[in-house]
C-alpha positions as CSV (number, residue, x, y, z in Angstrom):
1,M,7.2,29.0,-43.5
2,T,10.0,29.7,-40.9
3,S,7.4,32.1,-39.0
4,L,4.9,29.5,-38.9
5,E,7.3,26.2,-38.2
6,L,8.0,28.3,-34.9
7,S,3.9,28.7,-34.1
8,K,3.9,25.0,-34.2
9,E,6.4,24.2,-32.3
10,D,5.3,27.1,-29.6
11,N,1.8,25.1,-30.0
12,L,3.4,21.9,-29.6
13,K,5.4,22.9,-26.4
14,G,2.5,24.0,-25.1
15,E,0.8,20.8,-25.2
16,E,3.4,18.2,-24.2
17,E,5.3,20.5,-21.4
18,C,5.7,18.4,-18.8
19,T,6.4,19.4,-15.0
20,N,10.5,18.6,-14.5
21,D,10.2,17.4,-11.2
22,G,9.9,13.8,-12.1
23,T,5.4,13.7,-11.7
24,V,3.1,11.7,-13.2
25,D,-0.2,12.4,-14.0
26,F,-3.0,9.4,-12.4
27,Y,-2.7,7.3,-15.4
28,G,0.8,7.2,-15.1
29,M,2.4,9.2,-17.5
30,P,4.8,12.6,-17.2
31,A,2.4,14.7,-15.8
32,N,1.3,17.3,-18.4
33,R,1.6,20.9,-16.8
34,A,-1.3,22.0,-18.4
35,N,-3.6,19.8,-16.8
36,T,-2.6,18.8,-13.7
37,G,-2.0,19.9,-10.5
38,K,-1.3,24.1,-9.6
39,W,-4.0,25.8,-7.2
40,L,-7.0,24.0,-9.4
41,A,-5.3,20.5,-7.8
42,A,-4.1,22.0,-4.1
43,I,-7.4,24.0,-3.8
44,M,-10.0,20.8,-3.7
45,L,-7.3,19.0,-1.5
46,L,-7.3,22.3,1.0
47,L,-11.4,21.4,0.4
48,N,-10.8,17.7,1.6
49,Q,-8.4,18.6,4.4
50,G,-11.0,21.5,6.2
51,L,-13.7,18.7,5.8
52,A,-11.7,16.1,7.1
53,T,-10.7,18.4,10.4
54,L,-14.0,19.4,10.5
55,A,-15.2,16.1,11.2
56,F,-12.3,15.4,13.7
57,F,-12.7,18.4,15.8
58,G,-16.3,17.2,15.8
59,V,-14.9,14.6,18.0
60,G,-11.7,15.6,19.6
61,V,-12.8,19.3,20.9
62,N,-15.3,18.0,23.5
63,L,-14.0,14.3,23.7
64,V,-12.6,15.2,27.7
65,L,-16.2,16.2,28.5
66,F,-17.9,13.0,26.7
67,L,-15.5,11.3,28.6
68,T,-16.7,13.1,32.1
69,R,-19.9,13.7,31.7
70,V,-21.1,10.2,29.4
71,L,-18.5,8.0,30.5
72,H,-18.3,9.3,34.3
73,Q,-14.0,10.1,34.4
74,N,-12.8,12.6,36.8
75,N,-11.0,15.6,35.0
76,A,-7.2,14.0,35.4
77,E,-7.7,11.3,33.5
78,A,-10.0,12.1,31.1
79,A,-7.5,14.9,30.3
80,N,-5.0,11.6,30.4
81,N,-7.0,9.9,28.0
82,V,-7.8,12.9,25.5
83,S,-4.0,13.1,25.5
84,I,-2.5,9.3,25.0
85,W,-5.9,9.2,22.1
86,T,-4.9,12.6,20.3
87,G,-0.7,11.2,20.8
88,T,-2.3,7.9,19.0
89,V,-3.5,10.0,16.1
90,Y,-0.4,11.4,15.6
91,I,1.7,8.4,16.4
92,F,0.0,6.9,13.6
93,S,0.9,9.4,10.8
94,L,4.8,7.7,10.8
95,F,2.9,4.7,9.8
96,G,0.9,6.2,7.1
97,A,3.9,8.0,5.9
98,F,5.7,4.8,6.0
99,L,3.0,3.5,3.6
100,S,2.7,6.3,1.5
101,D,6.9,6.7,1.0
102,S,7.8,3.1,0.1
103,Y,4.6,1.2,-1.1
104,W,0.8,3.0,-1.7
105,G,2.5,6.6,-2.7
106,R,0.0,10.0,-1.3
107,F,-3.2,9.4,-3.7
108,K,-3.4,5.9,-2.5
109,S,-3.0,6.3,0.9
110,C,-5.2,9.5,1.0
111,A,-8.1,7.9,0.1
112,I,-7.7,4.5,2.1
113,F,-6.8,5.8,5.0
114,Q,-10.0,8.3,4.6
115,V,-12.3,5.2,3.9
116,I,-11.0,4.0,7.6
117,Y,-11.6,7.3,9.1
118,V,-15.1,7.9,7.5
119,T,-15.9,3.7,8.9
120,G,-14.9,5.1,12.0
121,L,-17.0,7.6,12.8
122,V,-19.8,5.9,11.6
123,L,-19.5,3.1,14.5
124,L,-18.9,6.2,17.3
125,S,-22.2,7.6,15.7
126,L,-24.3,4.5,15.9
127,A,-21.9,3.7,19.4
128,T,-23.3,6.7,21.1
129,Q,-26.3,7.1,19.2
130,L,-28.1,3.6,20.5
131,Y,-26.0,2.4,23.3
132,L,-24.0,5.4,25.0
133,L,-26.6,8.2,25.4
134,K,-29.0,6.2,28.0
135,P,-31.2,7.9,29.6
136,K,-32.8,9.5,26.7
137,G,-31.4,13.4,26.6
138,C,-28.4,12.7,29.3
139,G,-25.0,14.1,28.8
140,D,-25.6,17.4,29.2
141,R,-24.2,19.4,32.1
142,T,-27.4,18.5,34.7
143,T,-28.9,14.9,33.3
144,L,-25.6,12.1,33.9
145,C,-25.6,8.9,31.8
146,G,-26.0,5.7,33.4
147,E,-23.2,3.0,34.3
148,R,-22.2,1.6,31.1
149,S,-21.0,-2.0,29.7
150,N,-17.9,-3.0,28.9
151,M,-18.8,-4.2,25.7
152,E,-20.5,-0.7,25.3
153,I,-17.1,0.9,26.3
154,S,-14.9,-1.5,24.4
155,L,-16.9,-0.3,21.3
156,F,-16.4,3.6,22.0
157,Y,-12.4,2.7,22.2
158,I,-12.4,1.0,18.9
159,S,-14.0,3.5,17.0
160,V,-12.6,6.0,18.2
161,Y,-9.2,4.8,18.0
162,M,-10.6,3.4,13.9
163,I,-10.8,7.4,13.5
164,A,-7.2,7.8,15.5
165,L,-5.7,5.7,12.6
166,G,-7.9,6.9,9.7
167,Y,-7.3,11.0,10.9
168,G,-3.6,9.9,11.8
169,G,-2.8,7.9,8.4
170,Y,-4.3,10.7,6.2
171,Q,-2.5,13.8,7.6
172,P,1.4,13.7,6.8
173,N,0.1,12.0,3.4
174,I,-2.4,15.0,2.0
175,A,-0.4,17.7,3.6
176,T,2.9,16.7,1.4
177,F,0.5,15.5,-1.6
178,G,-0.8,19.3,-2.1
179,A,3.1,20.9,-2.3
180,D,3.9,17.6,-4.3
181,Q,1.3,20.0,-6.8
182,F,3.7,22.1,-7.6
183,D,6.8,21.9,-9.5
184,E,10.3,23.4,-7.3
185,Y,12.2,23.7,-10.7
186,D,9.4,26.0,-12.5
187,P,10.4,29.7,-11.1
188,R,6.3,29.8,-11.4
189,E,5.3,27.4,-9.5
190,K,8.2,27.3,-6.8
191,P,6.5,30.5,-4.4
192,S,3.0,28.7,-4.1
193,K,4.7,25.7,-2.6
194,A,6.1,27.8,0.1
195,A,2.5,29.1,0.1
196,F,0.5,25.7,-0.1
197,F,1.4,24.6,4.0
198,S,0.1,29.0,5.0
199,Y,-3.0,27.9,3.1
200,F,-3.4,24.2,5.0
201,Y,-2.3,25.1,8.1
202,L,-5.2,28.1,7.5
203,F,-7.8,25.7,5.8
204,L,-6.8,22.4,8.8
205,N,-8.1,26.2,11.2
206,L,-10.9,27.1,9.0
207,G,-12.5,23.5,9.0
208,S,-12.6,23.4,12.9
209,L,-14.2,26.9,13.3
210,F,-17.4,25.2,12.8
211,S,-16.6,22.6,14.9
212,N,-15.5,24.8,17.7
213,T,-18.3,26.7,17.5
214,V,-21.6,25.5,16.2
215,L,-21.1,21.5,17.1
216,D,-19.3,22.3,20.4
217,Y,-22.7,24.5,21.1
218,F,-24.9,20.9,20.1
219,E,-22.2,18.5,21.6
220,D,-22.4,20.8,25.0
221,D,-26.1,21.0,25.4
222,G,-25.7,16.8,25.5
223,M,-26.9,16.3,21.7
224,W,-23.7,14.2,21.2
225,A,-25.0,12.0,18.6
226,L,-26.6,14.9,16.4
227,G,-22.5,16.1,16.5
228,F,-20.9,13.3,15.6
229,W,-23.5,12.1,12.3
230,A,-22.8,16.0,11.4
231,S,-18.7,14.7,11.8
232,T,-19.2,11.5,9.8
233,A,-21.0,13.6,6.8
234,S,-18.4,16.2,6.5
235,A,-16.0,12.9,6.6
236,F,-17.6,12.0,3.8
237,A,-18.2,15.2,1.6
238,G,-14.4,15.2,2.1
239,L,-13.8,11.7,0.9
240,V,-16.0,12.3,-2.4
241,L,-14.8,15.3,-3.5
242,F,-10.5,14.2,-3.0
243,L,-11.8,11.1,-5.5
244,G,-13.3,13.6,-7.7
245,G,-10.2,15.3,-8.0
246,S,-8.4,11.7,-9.5
247,A,-7.6,13.0,-13.1
248,K,-6.1,16.9,-12.0
249,Y,-3.5,15.3,-9.4
250,R,0.7,14.8,-9.8
251,H,2.0,12.3,-8.2
252,F,5.3,11.6,-7.3
253,R,6.4,7.7,-7.4
254,C,7.2,5.3,-4.2
255,S,10.9,5.3,-3.5
256,G,10.9,1.8,-2.2
257,N,11.1,0.8,1.7
258,P,13.7,3.2,3.4
259,I,14.2,1.0,6.3
260,T,16.2,-1.2,3.5
261,R,18.1,1.9,2.6
262,F,18.4,3.4,6.3
263,S,20.3,-0.9,7.0
264,Q,22.1,-0.9,4.5
265,V,24.0,2.2,5.0
266,I,24.7,1.1,8.9
267,V,25.4,-1.6,8.7
268,A,28.2,-0.9,5.3
269,A,29.6,1.5,7.6
270,S,30.0,-0.6,10.4
271,K,31.4,-3.5,8.7
272,R,34.6,-1.1,7.6
273,W,35.2,0.5,10.4
274,R,38.9,0.0,9.9
275,I,38.7,2.5,6.9
276,E,39.7,6.0,6.9
277,P,37.3,8.3,6.0
278,S,38.6,10.6,2.9
279,E,38.1,14.4,2.5
280,K,38.2,13.9,-0.9
281,Q,35.4,13.4,-2.6
282,D,36.0,11.6,-5.9
283,V,37.0,8.5,-3.7
284,F,33.0,8.1,-2.8
285,Y,30.8,6.3,-5.2
286,E,28.2,7.7,-6.7
287,G,26.3,5.1,-7.6
288,N,25.4,4.8,-11.5
289,D,23.4,1.4,-11.6
290,E,19.5,1.5,-10.8
291,S,19.7,0.2,-7.2
292,S,21.1,4.1,-6.3
293,K,17.9,5.5,-7.8
294,T,15.6,6.5,-5.0
295,A,13.7,9.4,-6.4
296,G,14.5,12.9,-7.1
297,R,18.0,14.9,-6.3
298,K,20.7,13.4,-5.6
299,M,22.5,14.7,-2.8
300,L,25.6,15.6,-2.7
301,H,28.4,14.8,0.2
302,T,28.5,16.9,3.5
303,D,30.5,16.9,6.8
304,G,29.5,15.5,9.9
305,F,28.3,11.9,10.8
306,K,31.7,10.7,9.6
307,F,32.0,7.0,10.7
308,L,29.0,7.0,7.8
309,D,31.0,8.0,5.3
310,R,32.9,5.1,5.1
311,A,29.9,2.8,3.6
312,A,30.3,5.0,0.5
313,L,34.1,4.9,0.7
314,I,35.8,3.1,-2.5
315,T,38.6,0.8,-2.9
316,S,40.3,-1.5,-4.9
317,K,38.5,-3.7,-4.4
318,E,35.1,-2.0,-4.6
319,L,36.0,-1.3,-8.0
320,D,36.7,-4.3,-9.6
321,N,33.6,-4.8,-8.3
322,E,31.5,-1.8,-9.8
323,K,33.3,-2.5,-12.9
324,Q,31.6,-6.3,-12.5
325,S,28.6,-4.6,-11.8
326,N,28.7,-6.9,-8.9
327,R,28.2,-4.3,-6.5
328,N,26.9,-5.4,-3.0
329,P,24.9,-2.4,-1.2
330,W,24.9,-3.6,2.6
331,R,29.6,-3.2,2.1
332,L,29.1,-0.3,-0.5
333,C,26.8,2.4,-0.8
334,P,26.2,5.3,-3.3
335,I,27.6,8.7,-1.1
336,S,23.5,9.7,-1.8
337,Q,22.3,7.1,0.3
338,V,24.5,8.6,2.8
339,E,23.2,11.9,2.7
340,E,19.6,10.3,3.2
341,V,20.6,9.3,6.4
342,K,22.7,12.4,7.9
343,C,20.2,14.6,7.0
344,I,17.4,12.0,9.0
345,L,19.9,12.1,11.9
346,R,20.3,16.2,11.5
347,L,16.5,16.8,11.8
348,L,16.1,14.7,14.8
349,P,17.4,16.9,17.3
350,I,15.7,19.8,15.8
351,W,12.3,17.7,16.1
352,L,13.2,17.1,19.6
353,C,12.9,20.9,20.7
354,T,9.4,21.0,19.3
355,I,8.2,18.3,21.3
356,L,7.8,20.5,24.8
357,Y,6.5,23.0,22.3
358,S,3.5,20.7,21.9
359,V,3.3,19.9,25.2
360,V,1.6,23.6,25.9
361,F,-0.3,23.7,22.6
362,T,-1.9,20.5,24.1
363,Q,-3.7,22.2,26.9
364,M,-5.7,23.7,24.3
365,A,-8.1,20.4,24.6
366,S,-8.0,19.9,28.1
367,I,-6.9,21.9,30.6
368,F,-7.5,25.3,29.2
369,V,-11.4,23.3,28.7
370,E,-11.5,22.4,32.4
371,Q,-10.5,25.8,33.1
372,G,-13.2,27.5,31.2
373,D,-16.0,25.6,32.6
374,A,-14.8,26.9,36.3
375,M,-15.9,30.7,35.3
376,K,-18.3,32.7,34.3
377,T,-19.3,30.8,31.0
378,T,-22.9,32.8,30.6
379,I,-24.0,36.2,29.2
380,G,-27.8,36.5,29.9
381,N,-29.1,33.6,29.7
382,F,-27.1,32.1,27.0
383,R,-24.3,30.1,28.2
384,I,-21.0,30.3,26.5
385,P,-19.5,26.0,25.7
386,P,-15.9,26.4,27.0
387,A,-14.9,24.4,24.0
388,S,-15.5,27.1,21.5
389,M,-13.3,29.4,23.0
390,S,-10.8,28.0,20.7
391,A,-12.6,29.8,17.8
392,F,-10.6,32.4,19.0
393,D,-6.9,30.5,18.6
394,I,-8.4,29.4,15.1
395,L,-9.4,33.4,14.3
396,S,-5.5,34.3,15.5
397,V,-3.9,31.8,13.1
398,A,-6.4,33.5,10.6
399,S,-5.6,36.3,10.7
400,L,-1.9,36.1,11.3
401,V,-1.3,33.7,7.9
402,F,-2.5,36.7,6.1
403,L,-0.6,39.0,8.2
404,Y,2.9,37.0,7.8
405,R,2.5,36.4,4.3
406,R,1.9,39.9,3.3
407,V,3.0,42.1,5.8
408,I,5.2,40.7,7.8
409,D,7.9,38.1,6.1
410,P,7.7,41.4,2.7
411,L,8.5,44.2,5.5
412,V,11.4,41.8,7.2
413,K,12.5,40.7,3.3
414,K,12.7,44.7,2.4
415,C,14.7,45.1,5.6
416,K,17.8,42.2,4.9
417,M,17.9,42.7,1.3
418,I,19.2,46.4,2.6
419,K,21.7,44.4,4.8
420,G,22.1,42.5,1.2
421,E,20.4,39.3,2.3
422,A,17.7,37.9,0.2
423,Q,16.0,35.6,2.4
424,G,13.4,36.7,5.0
425,I,12.6,35.4,8.0
426,T,13.9,31.2,7.6
427,Q,11.9,28.3,9.4
428,L,14.0,27.5,11.9
429,Q,13.7,31.5,13.2
430,R,9.7,31.2,12.7
431,M,10.0,27.7,15.0
432,G,12.1,29.9,18.0
433,I,9.4,32.6,17.2
434,G,7.1,30.4,18.1
435,L,8.3,28.8,21.6
436,V,8.6,32.6,22.6
437,I,5.0,33.3,22.4
438,A,4.2,30.0,24.1
439,V,6.3,30.9,26.7
440,M,3.9,34.0,27.2
441,A,0.9,31.9,26.2
442,M,1.8,30.2,29.4
443,L,1.9,33.1,31.7
444,S,-1.1,34.5,30.2
445,A,-2.5,31.6,31.3
446,A,-0.8,31.2,34.7
447,I,-2.2,35.1,35.4
448,V,-6.1,34.3,34.3
449,E,-5.8,31.1,36.7
450,C,-4.5,33.5,40.0
451,Y,-7.4,35.3,39.3
452,R,-10.0,33.4,38.5
453,L,-9.4,31.4,41.9
454,K,-9.5,35.1,43.6
455,Y,-12.9,35.9,42.4
456,A,-14.7,32.2,43.3
457,K,-17.3,33.3,45.4
458,E,-17.0,33.9,48.8
459,D,-19.5,31.8,50.5
460,C,-18.8,28.9,48.0
461,P,-14.8,29.1,48.0
462,H,-14.9,24.9,46.6
463,C,-18.3,25.2,44.6
464,E,-17.7,23.8,40.7
465,G,-17.4,27.1,38.0
466,S,-18.2,29.0,41.1
467,S,-15.7,32.2,40.1
468,S,-17.6,35.0,39.0
469,L,-14.1,35.5,36.6
470,S,-16.0,35.6,32.8
471,I,-14.5,33.2,30.7
472,F,-13.2,35.9,28.0
473,W,-10.4,36.8,30.3
474,Q,-8.9,33.7,28.4
475,V,-9.0,34.7,24.6
476,P,-5.1,36.3,25.0
477,Q,-3.8,32.6,25.9
478,Y,-5.8,31.2,23.1
479,S,-4.3,33.9,21.6
480,L,-1.5,33.5,22.1
481,I,-1.4,30.1,21.3
482,G,-2.3,30.4,17.8
483,A,-0.1,33.0,16.9
484,S,2.5,30.5,18.1
485,E,1.0,28.1,15.9
486,V,1.4,30.2,12.9
487,F,5.0,30.3,13.8
488,M,5.6,27.0,14.6
489,Y,3.6,24.5,12.8
490,V,3.7,26.4,9.8
491,G,7.5,26.8,9.9
492,Q,8.1,23.3,10.8
493,L,5.5,21.6,7.4
494,E,8.0,24.1,5.8
495,F,11.4,22.8,7.6
496,F,10.5,19.3,7.2
497,N,9.1,19.0,4.1
498,E,11.8,21.4,2.8
499,Q,15.0,19.1,4.2
500,A,13.8,15.7,4.2
501,P,15.6,13.6,1.7
502,D,13.1,13.9,-2.3
503,G,11.5,9.4,-1.0
504,L,11.1,10.6,2.2
505,K,8.5,13.8,1.8
506,S,5.6,12.1,3.3
507,F,7.9,10.9,6.9
508,G,9.2,15.3,6.8
509,S,5.6,15.7,7.6
510,A,4.5,13.0,9.9
511,L,7.9,13.8,12.1
512,C,5.2,17.6,12.4
513,M,2.9,15.3,13.1
514,T,5.1,13.2,15.9
515,S,5.9,16.0,17.4
516,I,2.1,16.3,18.6
517,S,1.7,12.9,19.9
518,L,4.7,12.9,21.9
519,G,3.8,16.0,23.3
520,N,0.7,14.9,24.2
521,Y,2.0,11.7,25.8
522,V,4.7,13.6,27.7
523,S,1.4,16.0,28.5
524,S,-0.1,13.2,30.3
525,L,3.3,12.0,31.3
526,I,3.9,15.8,33.3
527,V,0.3,15.9,34.3
528,S,0.2,12.2,36.6
529,V,3.7,13.4,37.9
530,V,2.5,16.3,39.0
531,M,-0.9,15.1,40.2
532,K,1.3,12.8,42.0
533,I,4.1,14.8,43.9
534,S,0.9,17.4,44.8
535,T,-1.1,14.8,45.7
536,T,1.0,14.3,49.0
537,D,0.0,14.4,52.4
538,N,-3.9,14.1,51.8
539,M,-3.3,17.7,49.9
540,S,-5.9,18.6,46.7
541,G,-3.1,18.8,44.1
542,W,-2.4,21.4,41.6
543,I,-5.5,19.5,39.3
544,P,-8.4,18.6,41.8
545,G,-11.5,17.9,40.6
546,N,-12.6,20.5,41.6
547,L,-10.1,23.6,40.6
548,N,-11.1,25.6,42.9
549,K,-9.3,24.0,45.4
550,G,-6.3,22.9,43.1
551,H,-3.6,25.2,41.9
552,L,-3.7,25.3,38.4
553,D,-1.8,28.6,37.8
554,R,1.6,26.7,39.3
555,F,1.1,24.0,36.4
556,Y,0.7,27.2,33.8
557,F,4.0,28.6,35.1
558,L,6.3,25.3,35.3
559,L,5.0,24.4,31.6
560,A,6.0,27.9,31.0
561,G,9.4,27.6,32.6
562,L,10.2,24.3,30.9
563,T,9.6,25.9,27.2
564,I,11.8,28.7,28.1
565,L,14.8,25.7,28.8
566,D,13.1,24.0,25.5
567,L,13.7,27.4,23.4
568,V,17.8,27.3,24.7
569,A,17.8,24.0,24.4
570,Y,15.8,24.6,20.7
571,I,18.6,27.9,19.2
572,A,21.4,25.9,20.3
573,C,20.0,22.5,17.9
574,A,19.6,25.4,14.9
575,K,23.1,27.1,14.3
576,W,24.3,23.5,14.6
577,Y,22.3,22.7,11.6
578,K,23.7,22.3,8.6
579,G,21.4,21.7,5.3
580,I,20.8,19.3,2.8
581,K,23.3,19.8,-0.5
582,H,21.3,18.8,-3.7
583,G,23.0,17.6,-6.5
584,E,20.9,17.9,-10.1
585,M,18.1,15.1,-10.9
586,I,18.9,11.8,-10.8
587,E,19.1,10.6,-15.4
588,E,16.1,8.4,-14.8
589,I,14.1,12.1,-14.7
590,K,16.0,14.6,-16.1
591,E,15.8,12.6,-19.2
592,D,12.1,11.7,-19.3
593,K,10.1,13.4,-21.6
594,C,6.1,14.2,-22.1
595,E,4.3,12.2,-24.6
596,V,0.7,12.3,-25.6
């Protein structure tokens, strides 16, 4: 009889066991561990990410050549416009993260922004096919397109910036939504959550592999409409796949507008500037009412930014108000809410140090392509599209993701265990390694450029594409960029997702995307400043339309020097940084039951 009861209890437990992190299913009920989330849902999201990325790079990888060949822009202008467009993509990630964390939730945000994304791709494909590629067959290396009207150019920019809005708003949410499918309170699922970000970045790169090879070849040959329609089909397939998995996903509830919570802390601390902070944690308001529940775990008090602690200090007046349930949230805030603000302030210096790395990374989509276009790109009668060289970046990422997870990280953990340390390479250490490899990539690119200029044809030193140096000499710089991405961007995604407060996880992923955005803007600024200074006294400048007249090698050396300075600043910030401290889950979530 006893064994029968135990058997019934085990069956009920297996049927009704819920996640411990407070996630809910599609219908708003506590998520059943057996039927939702885990790798089945995560793989669907990874495939969705791969298809969406294929579409994005189908547009972005050759955009600099589209602007020069179809819209008649010079190299510097095209590179700047691509940098600004790419930067805008990731600026929109902040907008998408805000809506996701505050109001829509990650699933709804991903769905809406993907619809905008597909619409932008359809508009771009139609505009290109009907208006921009005239005369027919133009846009390759030999046939120039005619002048376009302001309306046609405006239609082009509206479509590409719709793509920027859709992809940018979708990107941080899909990364965090995938991590949501694993319960970090379950020891069986927690390792998978850390692994997800590596595979997320891997699928992101695999998605772009097809764009950087097959689509790139067609677009370089002038078949722009075909390439853009293929991108549209890929994005639409990704949207259908995403919606098809709706019943399997786990969701976190929205936590409300973070701007209000942050403002309350700043205002409350400012109003109470005369009150001296105390070292005793028991004088801080813990928050027991509904307004103190911001979803997830409570955050414990930490040192630093002591001015903000005033917002949570309890005086005799606040104690009386609390007993009467008359707390003014603009005068007294829970300590967990104060720590939420501190957490974001601590992340900002680390985030700022990643921006210059993104300046290096963005050269792959602009200056690297222009450099490759001025090298020997033929093998027999077959021409290698310069943008397709980024396939070596993707292969480097793919191989190093597996090498890191299977070899490097376990080996480092074993070595550290001998010293009594349980952790492998920390996220901050990985980001630092990424900066070091980025310096090596810029030095490699500079050396290749020196030899490219050396092997320019003696009888035609100022002809475009006149260098006899093979484009395959670019392989090391692309491969080094790929290796640096695995350490920097994967580590960055993990770091910001782990260190962001529970109610701001999408914002944490958006910080990573926004560093790429600002990197593109800073790159555009550096190119503009370099060209302004280097073109004085009627000089051609470092990055002229004909690279054989310029000194692109000096530009690369400049970026290497700036990255070294950034590395020094990053090390200082990483040593100063203090990680987030979590307490227990809030009562509402901790006591939630799984009902069938």
